[in-house]
C-alpha positions in Angstrom: 0.1 0.1 0.1 1.2 3.1 -0.7 1.3 6.3 1.8 0.6 9.6 2.1 3.8 11.6 2.1 2.8 15.1 1.7 3.7 16.3 5.7 6.2 17.3 7.8 6.2 16.1 11.3 8.7 14.1 13.3 6.3 12.7 16.1 3.7 11.5 13.1 6.5 10.5 11.2 8.0 8.1 14.0 4.3 6.8 14.7 3.5 5.6 11.1 6.8 4.1 10.7 6.6 2.0 13.8 3.3 0.6 13.1 3.8 0.4 9.5 7.5 -1.3 10.0 8.0 -2.4 13.6 4.0 -3.5 14.1 3.9 -1.2 17.1 0.6 0.8 17.6 1.9 2.8 21.1 3.1 5.6 19.5 0.1 6.0 17.1 -2.5 5.5 19.5 -0.7 8.0 22.1 0.2 10.7 19.5 -3.9 10.5 18.6 -5.0 10.6 22.2 -2.8 13.6 22.6 -3.9 15.5 19.8 -6.7 18.0 20.2 -6.8 19.9 17.3 -9.4 18.4 15.2 -7.4 19.3 11.8 -4.4 17.4 12.9 -6.2 14.7 14.8 -7.7 14.3 11.6 -4.5 14.5 9.5 -2.9 12.1 11.8 -5.6 9.5 12.0 -5.5 9.7 8.1 -1.8 9.2 8.0 -1.9 6.6 10.7 -5.0 4.8 9.3 -3.0 3.7 6.1 -0.2 2.3 8.1 -2.5 -0.1 10.0 -4.1 -1.2 7.7 -1.1 -3.7 7.4 -1.9 -4.5 11.3 -5.6 -5.2 11.6 -5.4 -8.2 13.6 -3.1 -6.3 15.7 -5.1 -3.2 15.7 -8.4 -5.2 16.6 -6.6 -7.1 19.4 -5.6 -3.9 21.1 -9.1 -2.0 21.1 -10.4 -5.2 22.4 -8.5 -5.1 25.2 -9.2 -1.6 26.3 -12.2 -1.0 24.4 -13.2 2.4 26.6 -10.1 4.0 25.0 -11.8 6.1 21.7 -8.2 6.4 20.0 -7.9 2.7 19.7 -11.3 2.3 18.2 -10.8 6.0 16.2 -7.1 3.8 14.7 -8.7 0.6 14.0 -11.7 1.8 12.1 -9.4 4.1 10.3 -7.1 1.2 9.4 -10.6 -0.9 8.1 -11.4 2.3 6.1 -7.9 2.3 4.4 -8.1 -1.5 3.9 -11.2 -1.5 2.0 -10.2 1.5 -0.2 -7.0 -0.5 -0.8 -9.3 -3.6 -1.6 -11.1 -1.9 -4.3 -8.3 -0.4 -5.9 -7.0 -4.2 -6.3 -10.5 -5.2 -7.8 -9.6 -5.6 -11.3 -8.6 -9.0 -11.6 -11.6 -11.0 -13.1 -15.6 -11.4 -12.8 -15.2 -14.5 -9.8 -12.3 -12.3 -8.1 -14.6 -9.3 -8.8 -17.3 -10.3 -6.4 -14.9 -12.2 -3.6 -13.1 -9.0 -3.4 -16.3 -6.5 -3.4 -17.3 -9.0 -0.2 -14.4 -8.6 1.2 -14.5 -4.9 0.9 -18.5 -4.8 2.1 -17.1 -6.4 5.3 -14.3 -4.6 6.5 -16.6 -1.4 5.7 -19.1 -3.2 8.5 -16.7 -3.7 10.6 -15.0 -0.2 10.0 -18.4 1.3 10.6 -19.0 -0.2 13.9 -15.1 1.1 15.1 -16.0 4.1 14.2 -19.3 5.0 15.5 -17.5 3.2 19.0 -15.3 6.0 18.8 -17.9 9.0 18.1 -19.5 7.1 21.4 -17.0 7.2 23.2 -15.7 10.7 22.4 -18.9 12.8 21.6 -17.5 16.2 20.8 -14.5 15.0 18.3 -15.6 15.0 14.6 -12.6 12.6 13.5 -14.8 9.3 13.7 -17.4 11.2 12.0 -15.0 12.6 9.3 -13.5 8.6 8.6 -17.0 7.4 9.0 -17.8 9.9 5.8 -14.9 8.4 3.7 -15.8 4.6 4.6 -18.9 4.0 3.7 -19.0 5.3 0.2 -18.0 2.4 -1.4 -20.7 0.3 0.6 -23.1 2.6 2.2 -26.4 1.0 4.7 -28.4 3.9 2.9 -28.2 6.3 0.4 -27.8 9.2 2.7 -25.6 7.5 5.4 -21.8 9.2 4.3 -23.9 12.7 4.0 -24.9 12.1 7.1 -21.8 11.5 8.6 -20.4 14.2 6.6 -23.0 16.5 8.8 -22.3 15.1 12.0 -18.3 16.0 10.9 -19.2 19.8 10.4 -21.7 20.3 13.1 -18.5 19.7 15.4 -16.0 20.9 12.9 -16.9 22.8 9.9 -13.6 23.1 8.1 -12.0 20.0 8.2 -10.3 19.3 5.5 -10.1 15.4 4.6 -14.3 14.9 5.5 -14.7 17.3 2.7 -12.4 15.9 0.2 -14.0 12.4 1.1 -17.5 14.1 0.6 -16.6 15.5 -2.6 -15.5 11.9 -4.0 -18.7 10.8 -3.2 -20.0 13.4 -5.1 -18.9 11.9 -8.7 -20.6 10.4 -11.2 -18.8 7.0 -10.6 -20.6 7.3 -6.9 -23.9 8.0 -8.4 -23.7 11.4 -8.5 -22.8 14.1 -10.9 -20.3 16.8 -11.9 -22.5 19.3 -11.2 -22.9 18.5 -7.5 -19.1 18.3 -7.0 -18.5 21.8 -8.5 -21.1 23.4 -6.9 -20.1 21.3 -3.6 -16.9 23.2 -4.1 -17.5 26.6 -4.6 -19.9 26.3 -2.1 -17.8 25.3 0.8 -14.5 27.2 -0.3 -16.1 30.5 -1.0 -16.4 31.6 2.7 -12.8 30.1 3.4 -10.0 32.6 4.2 -7.0 33.4 2.2 -4.8 30.1 2.3 -7.3 28.0 3.6 -6.7 24.3 2.2 -10.4 24.1 1.4 -10.2 26.3 -1.6 -8.2 22.9 -2.9 -12.2 21.4 -3.1 -11.9 24.0 -6.8 -8.9 21.7 -8.1 -9.9 18.7 -6.7 -13.5 19.2 -8.2 -12.0 20.3 -11.7 -9.7 17.1 -11.5 -12.5 14.8 -11.0 -14.4 16.5 -14.3 -11.0 16.3 -16.2 -10.7 11.9 -14.9 -14.8 11.8 -15.7 -13.9 12.7 -18.6 -11.3 10.1 -19.9 -13.6 7.7 -18.4 -16.3 7.6 -21.1 -16.3 7.0 -24.6 -13.9 5.9 -27.3 -10.5 6.6 -27.6 -10.7 9.4 -29.4 -13.7 11.2 -27.5 -11.6 10.4 -24.2 -8.9 12.4 -25.8 -10.6 15.0 -27.2 -12.1 15.9 -23.8 -8.9 15.8 -22.0 -7.3 18.3 -24.6 -10.8 20.4 -24.1 -10.9 20.5 -20.6 -8.3 22.7 -19.2 -8.6 24.7 -22.2 -11.8 25.9 -21.2 -11.7 29.5 -20.0 -14.2 29.4 -17.6 -12.2 26.3 -15.9 -8.9 28.2 -16.0 -10.7 31.2 -14.3 -11.8 29.7 -12.0 -9.1 27.5 -10.7 -7.0 29.9 -11.0 -8.4 32.6 -8.7 -8.7 29.7 -6.4 -5.1 29.3 -6.4 -4.4 33.0 -6.1 -6.4 32.6 -3.0 -4.4 29.6 -1.8 -1.2 31.3 -2.5 -2.2 34.9 -0.9 -3.0 33.6 2.6 -0.2 30.8 2.9 1.7 32.5 5.6 -1.7 32.9 7.8 -1.8 28.2 6.6 2.1 27.4 6.6 1.5 24.8 9.4 -2.0 23.6 8.9 -1.3 19.9 8.4 -3.1 19.7 5.2 -1.6 23.2 3.2 1.2 20.9 1.2 -2.1 18.6 0.1 -3.8 21.3 -0.6 -1.2 23.0 -2.7 -0.3 19.6 -4.4 -4.1 19.1 -5.7 -3.1 22.2 -7.7 0.2 21.2 -8.5 -1.6 18.0 -10.1 -4.1 19.7 -12.4 -1.3 22.4 -13.4 0.7 19.3 -14.5 -2.3 17.9 -16.6 -3.0 21.4 -17.8 0.5 21.8 -18.8 1.0 25.3 -17.0 4.7 25.0 -15.8 4.5 28.3 -14.1 1.8 27.7 -11.8 3.0 24.2 -11.2 6.1 25.6 -10.0 4.4 27.6 -7.5 2.7 25.4 -5.8 5.0 22.4 -6.2 7.4 24.9 -3.6 4.7 25.3 -1.1 3.7 21.9 -1.3 6.8 19.5 -0.1 9.1 17.4 -0.8 7.3 14.4 -1.0 4.1 13.2 -2.9 0.4 13.1 -1.3 -1.5 10.0 -2.8 -4.5 12.0 -4.2 -4.8 13.4 -6.9 -1.7 12.0 -8.3 -2.5 8.8 -7.9 -5.4 9.4 -10.4 -2.5 9.4 -13.2 -0.3 6.5 -12.3 2.1 5.9 -9.7 2.3 9.1 -7.1 5.5 9.5 -6.4 6.3 9.2 -10.6 3.7 11.3 -11.1 5.3 13.6 -8.9 8.8 13.4 -10.0 7.7 14.3 -13.6 6.2 17.3 -12.6 9.4 18.6 -10.6 11.2 18.1 -14.0 
């Protein structure tokens, strides 16, 4: 499994690799429990959940040993969610394997739902279990509004969580039975009132990347090529993305230490790399850190390779 590397946080780095490589969840659990700021907590849980996807049996045991500790259920739920999404990414090996992997994914999502709801019940003021749940259930919801309901619960507790918003945006796309109009409207609405520099301005970039990718997945080769070439040549799209990018850059100093700032700049970097705009690309690469995020680079190939090519 590829890990998101768009951060600079030594304790988080140590906790991540201690869990992933040494199978020791103690630093991860201690870090989650000690992190009060919702944005940093959401970011830490997202990073550590991906590492924990390889240690599910151990995290199940740890949660059961001290079932009154919300951070244990939160890490387990995030790890199960990451494992479910990784299963989906592997779901391309034929009809019989596909059916098996779909069922495996549903089982992981069901267990993640239980763990995250337990974390939420034990820590009622924490929005992060709801943020994680909003992303976990997109691919296997109990009912049509489950993901949206979890997103709303997260926003009631903390209205500007980055991952909660980006996960919800994904759930609005056509491949999850939404459409591009919903994606764009959501990105515009949720970014409009944010101050300059806030990472949620990246919703505009992510929304248009979704539109670009959607165009490449429909029709024949000629149609896909035409839509891809035309998408970022649209003057309305460029004005909107450039305006959002300018606002993200303008307030960089105020949000330089925000845990999702690097990811936000890399969203614009990925967009401008695809659009063939080297000057704007360079600005966001400079502000986006030295290591790649997973999303949205993964839409275009191996994230590390795409990140490297963008720097050429």
